[in-house]
C-alpha positions in Angstrom: 108.2 -93.3 -3.4 106.2 -92.3 -6.5 108.2 -90.3 -9.0 111.7 -91.4 -7.8 112.3 -93.8 -10.7 113.7 -91.9 -13.7 113.5 -92.7 -17.4 116.6 -92.4 -19.6 115.7 -89.2 -21.4 117.1 -88.1 -24.8 120.0 -85.8 -24.4 119.0 -82.2 -23.6 119.9 -79.1 -25.6 121.1 -77.6 -22.4 124.2 -78.1 -20.1 125.3 -81.7 -19.5 126.0 -80.9 -15.8 123.3 -78.6 -14.6 122.1 -79.0 -11.1 119.1 -77.6 -9.1 118.6 -78.7 -5.5 116.4 -78.1 -2.6 116.5 -78.7 1.2 113.8 -78.6 3.8 114.6 -76.6 7.0 112.8 -76.2 10.3 111.2 -72.9 9.2 111.1 -73.2 5.4 112.9 -74.5 2.4 116.0 -73.5 0.4 116.4 -74.0 -3.3 119.5 -73.3 -5.4 121.0 -73.8 -8.8 124.2 -73.2 -10.7 124.1 -71.0 -13.8 126.4 -72.7 -16.3 124.8 -73.4 -19.7 126.6 -75.6 -22.2 125.3 -76.3 -25.7 127.5 -79.2 -26.7 126.4 -79.4 -30.3 127.5 -75.7 -30.8 130.5 -75.8 -28.5 129.0 -72.8 -26.5 129.2 -72.2 -22.7 127.7 -69.2 -20.9 126.0 -68.2 -17.7 122.2 -68.0 -17.4 119.7 -67.9 -14.5 118.1 -71.3 -13.9 116.1 -70.4 -10.7 112.9 -68.4 -11.1 110.2 -67.1 -8.8 106.9 -68.9 -8.5 104.6 -66.4 -6.9 105.6 -64.9 -3.5 106.3 -68.1 -1.6 107.9 -70.5 -4.0 110.6 -70.9 -6.7 111.4 -73.3 -9.5 114.3 -74.4 -11.6 114.7 -76.7 -14.6 117.1 -79.0 -16.3 117.1 -80.1 -19.9 115.9 -78.6 -23.2 116.1 -74.8 -23.0 113.2 -74.4 -25.4 110.9 -76.3 -23.1 112.1 -74.4 -20.0 111.7 -71.0 -21.8 108.1 -71.9 -22.6 107.4 -72.8 -18.9 108.6 -69.5 -17.5 105.7 -67.3 -18.6 103.2 -70.1 -18.0 104.3 -70.7 -14.4 104.6 -66.9 -13.8 101.0 -66.3 -14.9 99.6 -69.3 -13.0 101.6 -69.1 -9.8 98.7 -68.1 -7.6 96.5 -70.9 -8.8 99.4 -73.4 -8.3 100.1 -72.3 -4.8 96.4 -72.2 -3.8 95.7 -75.7 -5.2 94.7 -78.5 -2.9 97.6 -80.6 -4.4 100.5 -78.5 -5.7 102.0 -81.5 -7.5 98.8 -82.2 -9.4 98.4 -78.6 -10.4 102.0 -78.3 -11.6 101.6 -81.5 -13.6 98.5 -80.1 -15.2 100.3 -76.9 -16.3 103.5 -78.5 -17.4 102.4 -81.6 -19.4 100.9 -79.6 -22.3 104.2 -77.9 -22.8 106.1 -81.2 -22.7 103.7 -82.8 -25.1 103.9 -79.9 -27.6 107.6 -80.2 -27.8 107.6 -84.0 -28.0 105.1 -83.9 -30.8 107.0 -81.4 -32.9 110.5 -82.6 -32.2 112.5 -83.6 -35.4 115.1 -86.2 -34.2 117.1 -86.4 -37.5 118.3 -83.2 -39.0 120.3 -83.5 -42.2 124.0 -82.5 -41.8 123.8 -82.4 -38.0 124.8 -85.1 -35.5 124.0 -85.2 -31.8 121.5 -82.3 -31.8 120.1 -83.4 -28.5 116.4 -83.8 -27.5 113.6 -82.2 -25.8 113.4 -83.8 -22.4 113.2 -81.6 -19.3 112.9 -81.9 -15.6 111.3 -79.3 -13.3 112.0 -78.9 -9.6 109.8 -76.5 -7.5 110.0 -75.7 -3.8 108.0 -73.4 -1.6 106.0 -72.8 1.6 102.2 -73.0 1.5 99.3 -74.5 3.3 101.4 -74.2 6.5 104.3 -76.4 5.4 107.3 -76.5 3.1 107.2 -78.7 0.0 109.4 -80.0 -2.8 107.9 -81.2 -6.1 109.6 -82.7 -9.2 108.0 -83.2 -12.6 110.1 -85.6 -14.7 110.2 -85.9 -18.5 107.4 -88.5 -18.4 105.2 -86.1 -16.5 105.4 -88.1 -13.3 105.2 -86.3 -9.9 107.8 -86.7 -7.2 107.3 -85.3 -3.7 110.4 -84.9 -1.5 109.5 -82.8 1.5 109.4 -85.9 3.7 112.9 -86.8 2.4 114.1 -83.3 3.1 116.5 -83.1 0.1 116.3 -83.5 -3.7 118.2 -82.5 -6.8 117.7 -82.7 -10.6 120.0 -82.3 -13.6 122.9 -84.4 -14.7 124.8 -83.2 -11.7 122.0 -84.6 -9.4 123.8 -87.9 -8.6 126.8 -86.0 -7.2 124.5 -83.6 -5.4 122.5 -86.4 -3.9 125.8 -88.0 -2.7 126.9 -84.7 -1.2 123.5 -84.3 0.5 123.9 -87.8 2.0 127.3 -86.9 3.3 125.9 -83.8 5.0 122.8 -85.6 6.4 124.3 -85.9 9.9 124.1 -82.1 10.2 120.3 -82.5 10.4 119.4 -79.6 8.1 115.7 -80.3 8.6 116.0 -79.3 12.2 117.9 -76.1 11.5 116.7 -72.7 10.1 116.9 -71.6 6.5 120.2 -69.7 7.3 121.8 -73.1 7.7 120.0 -74.4 4.6 121.5 -71.6 2.5 125.1 -72.5 3.5 124.3 -76.2 3.0 123.0 -75.7 -0.5 125.9 -73.4 -1.4 128.4 -75.9 0.0 127.0 -78.6 -2.3 127.0 -76.2 -5.3 130.5 -75.1 -4.5 131.8 -78.7 -4.3 130.2 -79.5 -7.7 131.8 -76.3 -9.1 135.2 -77.4 -8.0 134.9 -81.0 -9.2 132.8 -80.6 -12.4 133.9 -78.2 -15.2 130.4 -77.9 -16.5 128.9 -76.7 -13.2 129.6 -73.1 -12.5 128.5 -69.9 -10.8 127.3 -67.5 -10.1 124.9 -69.4 -7.9 121.2 -68.6 -7.6 119.6 -69.3 -4.2 116.2 -68.6 -2.7 115.3 -69.1 1.0 111.5 -69.5 1.4 109.6 -69.1 4.6 105.9 -68.8 5.3 106.0 -65.0 4.9 107.6 -65.2 1.5 110.6 -66.1 -0.7 113.9 -64.2 -0.5 116.0 -64.5 -3.7 119.5 -63.7 -2.6 121.5 -61.1 -4.4 125.3 -61.2 -5.1 126.3 -59.6 -1.8 124.1 -62.0 0.2 125.5 -65.0 -1.8 129.1 -63.8 -1.1 128.3 -63.4 2.6 126.8 -66.9 2.7 129.8 -68.3 1.0 131.9 -66.9 3.8 129.7 -68.9 6.1 130.5 -72.0 4.0 134.2 -71.3 4.5 133.8 -70.8 8.3 131.8 -74.1 8.4 134.7 -75.9 6.7 137.3 -74.2 9.0 135.4 -75.3 12.1 135.2 -78.9 10.8 139.0 -78.8 10.2 139.5 -77.6 13.8 137.4 -80.4 15.2 139.2 -82.9 13.1 142.6 -81.6 14.2 141.6 -82.1 17.8 140.1 -85.5 17.3 143.0 -87.5 18.8 144.1 -84.9 21.4 
């Protein structure tokens, strides 16, 4: 499908294992992200929010150069209404995002004296929401190409995306697209928690938003903790079923 082929971008100034993922549910869409930032050239690692509101019925997250993503935040906040009311949300996002990408590409200095491996300015954006009577998932990649994934039902960006896509495939038999956003929340958190355990550069706290037609609900710490208990119960029930498999 259009937008699914990815270029090989220059290294980003952000974390090498960030992940933002979204899943379509029967009554909406859920989008989540980790919060671990790693600046490899400076040897720094710290938590930061990667998931941001996009109007009342959508949210977005980014992977890549933090300077690019920081410029996108106020722009998307100010233009959220126009984006959500546009006939084609992908086209509208692309129109808003491309000038920011181009500005950074044009002003990027690749070779800085005395510094090696300073990174680059590539960035991915993943947005998800509910508008015009249906859920949607849109990606804008570093080349400015649009990817639509609501028909697929799952998508992820970031260097952790391949592992997230694999985890999503392993969970596909649970048919998340036929279940409510409550199931989507535990599904997204289960993938994020698995990446947290297997990848030292992916870490919490996790940011999650469940989005229905009536609006987006950005989960707070208590709600995330409750949902993580649901993830544990899911795992326990699976273990019970497996223990009885050959009874």
